[in-house]
N, C-alpha and C positions, 0 to 999 in steps of 0.2 A: 849234106845228103838230101835234106828237105828241099834245098834250093835247086839242086840239079834235077831231082825227080819232078819238080813242079814247073819246069821250064816251059813245057808245051801247054800246060793246062791253065796257066795264070798269065794275064796280060802283064807287060813289063812293069808298070808302075805298082800294081798290086803285089807282083812277085818281089819287087825291091823292098816294099814295106814289110812283107812277111819274112823275108830274109833278115832284115834289120831287127825285127822283133824277136825272132828266134835266136839270133846271135847275142842280142842284149840279155835275154833271159838266161842263156847259157853262161854268159859272162858273170851275171849276178850270182847264179847258183854255184859257180866255181870260185868266186872270190873268198879268200880265207876270212873268217870272222873272228874278231877279238872280243866280241861281247859274250858275257857270261851271265846266266840267270842266277839270282840270289834270292833266298827265301828269308822272310822275317815275320815277326809278330808285333802287332800293336795291342797292348792290353790296357783295359780300364778296370779299376777295382774300387770297391766301396766297403768301408768297415767302420763300426762305431766302437771306440776304445774306452774302457772304464778308467776313470780318474779318481783315485781314493779321496774321499772328502770333498769332491767337487762334481760339477756336471760333466758328463762324458764329452769327448771330442770325436767328431766324425772326420775321416780322412778319405779323400778321393785320390787314387793313385793313377798315374799316367806313365807307362813304360814302353820303351822301344827295344826289342830283342832281335839279334841277328842269329840265324841258324848256323851253328858250328859243325854239327853232324846230326844224323837222324834222331829227332826227338829232343835234342839239347840246344839251348839258346843262351847267349850271353848278351847283357844289355844294361841300360841305365834308365833312371826315371825320377819322378818327383811325387811328393805327397803334399796336400794342402787341405784345410778344413772348409766346410761349406755351410752347414745348417745348424749345428749344435754348439752350445756354449758360447763363450766370448773369447775366442782364441784367434781372431783375425790377425794375419801376419805370420802365423805359425807356418813354416815350410821346412821340408826335409828332402834330401836327395840321396840316392843310393846306387850302387853297382851290384849286379846280382846274376844268378843263373836260374833259368826256368826250364823245367823238364815236363814233357807230355808223352804219354804212351797209350796206345789204343788197348782197351780192355775187352770190349765186346761190341761189335757193330758201331753205332755212333757215340758210345760211351768211352771217355778217355780219363785216365788218371793224370792229375796235375800236381806238381810240387815245385818248390823253389826256396832259395836262400839268398839273402842280400845283406849288405852292411853299408852304412853311410853316416851322414851328419845333418844337423839342422836344429831347429828349436823355435821357441816363441811362448807366449802366454798372455794373460790379461794385462800384465805390466812387465817392466824390465825385471823387477825383483821376482815376480811370479815365474818368469821363464826359467830361473835357476831351479826352482822346485819342480816344475812340470817336465823340463827336458834336460836337467843336469848339465853335463859337460857337452851335450849335443851329439855325441856318438850313439849309434843305435844299431841293432841287428834285428832281422826279421826272418821267420821261416813259415812256410805254409804247405798244406797238403789237402787234396780234395778230389772232386770228380767234376767232369764237364760233359755236356751234351753237344755234339757237333751238328749244327743246322745247315752246314754247307758254307755259307759266306761268313759265318762267325760261330764261335763256341761259347755257350753260356755255362758258367761253372759256379760251384759253391765250395769253399774251402774253410778249414780251420787254421787261423793264423796266430802266431805268437810274436809280439812286438815288445822290445825292451830297450829303453834309453838308459845309458850308463849314468849312475848316480842320480837317478830321477824317480819320480813316483809313477811314471808310465812304465808298467810291466804287466801286460794284459794278454789274455787269450780270448779270442772272439771269432765270430763267424765273419766270412769275407765273401762278397759277391764279385765275380770275375767275368769279364768279357774278353775273349781273344779274337782279334781280327787278323787273318793271315794276308800277306801281300807279297809280291815279288817285284824285283827291280833289276835292271841290266847295268853291268859295269864292264869296263875295259881295263887294261893295264894302266897304272899310274904314269908310266913312261910314255904313253901315247898322247899325253896332254898336248893339244894344239895340232895334232895330225888330222888329215882329212878322214871322214867317216865313209866307208863304202856305201853305195846306194841301197844295197839290200839291208844293211844294218840300220841305215837311216829310216827305212820303211818299217822295220821291226820295232825300232825305238819309238816311232810315232804311234804305233798301235799299243804298246805296252807301258810307256812312261808318260807321255804328254808334257805338260808345262808345270814348272815349279817356280817359286819366288822366295828369295831370302831378303829380308828387310831389316835394316838397322836404323832405329828411330831415336830421336830425343824428344820426349813428350813433356809438356808442362801442365801440371794439375793445379788450377786455380780453385782453391777451396771455397765453397759457397756456404756461408753461415756455419763455420766449423764449431763443433761442440767439444772436441778434444783439446788438449793443452797445446798442440802444435797447430798453428794457424798460417804457416808459411806456404808459399807456392812451392810445390814439390816437383822437381825435375827428375825424369825417369829415363834411363837407357834401356831400350827394349829391342830384343832380337826375335824376329818372327819368321816362321817357315810356313809356306802356303803351297797347297797342291790343287791343281784344277782337275776336277772330276767331270766337268762339262766345259764346253768352249769358253764360257765366261763366268763360271761358278766354281768356287773353291772352298776348301776347309783350311783352317789354319791353327797353329799352336804358337804361343808367344810366352817369353820369359822376360820380366822387367825388374830392374833394381834401381833404387833411388841414388842419384849422384849429387843432389843438392836439395836443401830444405828438410830432408829426412833421409840420410844416406842408408839407413837400414830398411827402408820401405821395400817390399817385394810383392810381386804378383805373378800368377800363372793363369793364362787365359787360353781358351779354345773356342772355335765357333765357325760360322759360315760367312762368306763374302760374295759379292757380285761386282762386276766391272762393266763400264759403259765407255766405249771408244768414241770420243767426240771428233778428233782429228788424228792423223797418223802420229802426231807428237803429244797429244793431250788425252789422258784417260782418267775417268772418274771411278772411284772405288767406294763401295759401301759395305760395311761389315758389322756383325753383331757378335760380341764376345761374351762368354760366361766363364767364370772362374773364381779364384780366391786370391785375397791379398790384404795388405795393410802392414801395420807394425805392431802396435799394441792398442787395444780399444781406448785406453786412457789418453793416448796421444793423438790417434786418428781413429774415429769410431766406425770401424767396419764390422763390429760385433762378431758374428760367427765367421766372417771372412768372405761370404758370398758377394760377388761383384757382377754387375751387368754393365757392359761397355759398348754402346753403339758409336760408330765413328764413320765420318766421310773424309775422303782425301782426293786431291787432284794431283796427278803425276805428269811431269814434263819429261820427255825422253831426251836424256843427254847424249846417249849413244843407242845402238840397237839393243844392248843388253843392260844398260844402266839408266835409272830414272830417279829424279828428285821430286819429292812430293811434299805438299803442305796439307795438314790434316786438322779437322775440328771434330770434337766429340763430347760426350757427356758420360762420366763415370759415376755410378751410384752403387751404394751398398744397401740392398733392400732391407736387411735386418738391422742395420745401423743408421746413424744420422749422416754419414759422410756422403756429400754430393760435390761433384767437381766438374767445372768447365775445362776441357782439355784442348790444347793446340800444340802442334809440333812440326818438325821437319824430319824427313826420312830419306834414306838412300836405298833403292831397291835394285837387286841384281836378278835378272830374269834368266832362267834355265829352260830352254825350249827344246823339244824333240819332234822330229817328223815334219811333214809338209803341212804347215798351217799358215794362215794369213799373217801371223806375227813372226813366223820363222822363215823369212825369205832368204836368209843368208846361207852360205855353204855349210854343210854339216861337218862337225869336227868333234874330237874328244876334249872334255873339260876335266882337268885333274882336280881331285879333292883329297884332303888328308884329314883324318879324324883321329884324335889322340885322347887317351885316358892316362892320367898321371897321378902319382903320389908325390906331394910336395911337403917339405919341412921348412918352416919359417924359423930362422934362428938369428941371434944378435938383434932381437926385437926390442925396440925402444918406443915409448910413447910419453910425451911431455918430459923428455930427458931422463926417464927412469927405465932401467932394464926390466923387461917382462919375460914371462915364460915362453918357451918355443911353442909353435903351432904345428899341428898335423892336419893336412888338408888333402882332399881328393878333388880332381878337376877334370874338365873336358875342354878340348880346343879343336876348332875347325880352321883349317888353312885353305885359302883360296889362291892358287897360283896365278900370277900375272906374268907370264913368260917362264923361262927355265930357272931364273935366279931369284926373282922377287915374288913375294906372296903376302896376302892379307890374313893375319891371325885374329881369330875371335875366341876369347877365353873366359870361362866361368868356373869358379872354384869355391868350395866351402869347407870349413873346418869341422872336424869331428872331435876336437878337444876344446876346452873352454878358453876364452880370451877375456882378460880382466875379470875373471870369475863368472862370465856369462856365456851361454851358448850362442851360436848363430853368426860367427865371423864369416864374411864372404867377400869375394872380389868379382867384378865383371869388367873386362878389358878388351880393347881392340886396337889395331895399329898396323905396322908394316914390318916385314921380315925379309932377310937376305940370306940365301943359302948358296953353298958351293955347288958346282956341277958334279955330276956322278957319271962316269963312263961305264959302259957295259963291263960287268965283272967286278967293279969296285964295290966295297962294302961301307966305307965311312963317308959321311957328309957333315960338314961344319955349317952352323947356322947362327944367326943372331936376330933378335927382334926387339922393337921398341913399341910399347903399348901405353895407351892412356885410358882412363875410365874412372872407376870408383871402388873403394872398399867401405867398411862400415863407418869410417870417419868422414868420407867425402871424396873429393877429386884425388886421383892417384895416378902415378906414372911408374911404369915397371920396365926395366931393361934386363935382358937375359941373353946368354950365349950357351951353345952346347954342341954336342956331337950326336949324330944319328948312326946307328949300326943297322944296315939293311939285311934282313934275314932272307927275304925273297921279294917277288914283285909286289906282294900285298902287305907284308908285315915288316915292321922295323922297331928296334928299341931306340929310345932317346934319353940322354942324360944332359941336364943343363944346370947352370948356376945363374943367379940373378939378384937384383936389388929392387925393392919397391919403396916409394916415398909417397906419403899422403898428408893432408892437412885438414883438420876439422874446422867447422865454421867458427869456433871460438879461438882458433889459432894454434891448437895443439898439434905438434908434429909427430907423425908416425913414420918409422922406417924399419926395414927388416931385410936381411939376406935370405935367400932361399935356395934349396937344392931339390931338384925334381927328377924323378925317374918315371918314364912313360912308355907306353906301347902304342905304336901308330898302325892304323888301318889305312892303306893307300889304294886309291882306285881312281878311275875316270868314268865320266858319264857322257853319253852322246848328247850333244847340244847343237843348236843352230843360232 
């Protein structure tokens, strides 16, 4: 209509451009969109917990919650100490529910329940007293004031570890940061993204990075009993909130030198592009980590970690990087020169200088599972079974192959001590699923570490697809590990999990 009415008033070349623009805009607005907006919460909390007969322990909590319906969220997170006592290396993880309701104006009511596992202490023996079997439960209730971009709250929380002296009620400071993200159907993995959705994704999502690293910590003048070079497997997620500036969160676990070492870090980073293939990164991380102060002296657990890395682009989406850094525990004596290799997967959205490729959907699958370890043997002696909770992220590479990344921890004691954990990554193969089918078979082989050292785990299972977003999975497997002293660990495992399946727009 616009084209025919404008025929006399517009010169031919201008009329042609106007017609094309109008037709293009009409096409974009009429294209069906598969993108769906999702709401979530990032929470940070701080609490000081009374320890009978000893100094208190302070815990910083970091949780990610997904909105399931109005005012109710489900999610997972971690706790680690920062400033008080000598509990470096204490770490705990949980799954929980978070509820918020508006009471009046900007004032909200806040409550939550969670359960999980973890542990630590000044020494290996002290960890049994402080955190018992490792299993714990937490509940909290309080008020928050909404400032718009975040909510600041104060709650009363109750934290209890099973068979342990941690059984405390305390005040808890809480910060809620709301955010939203776009997802498409999991089955759209690899399909082209409509231009209108690509533009929307560029405005709302930006760029993210997943990095899997192997870091080496060369201890400088160590005061603890462990003086070995510690090798860390580290998984980091980063989000760019400006073109070249990002925040990140990272979880690391020892694979050699001190298999039980762990750390949680967050911070800011900046990148500098030298050439199309070479990029420099600098980042400063703050967090908590260690094992026990008698073996590696991180004291209260507080860590400061500046790091530089140079990345070479293997493909448009994958990069290989070499890093150098310095890890220090300000309240302890631990000082470490660090170096390592990492593989980075870039997830980009919208029209940017780094996102020149055609837009498409990128599938992701996130799983929460309960795992029982049975027929467990260490040093040729039968041991008690283990109850564990775990998280797994699957990155599809085509319709059949995928890359699994898995972390899990026990909420029952192992060899009489709390804190058994595994961190693994590898390759998976799954059967195809036609429209209307419910069952999918899969198998995966992963390598990594458990509390003894290097580990290999194989598993196979079935997935029952509930709908486009959710599925149940059931698997059986076997894990083998060997300690530095030659002790062999093996266990069969049975896992039942819930999958959250989605795709994100990428370039």
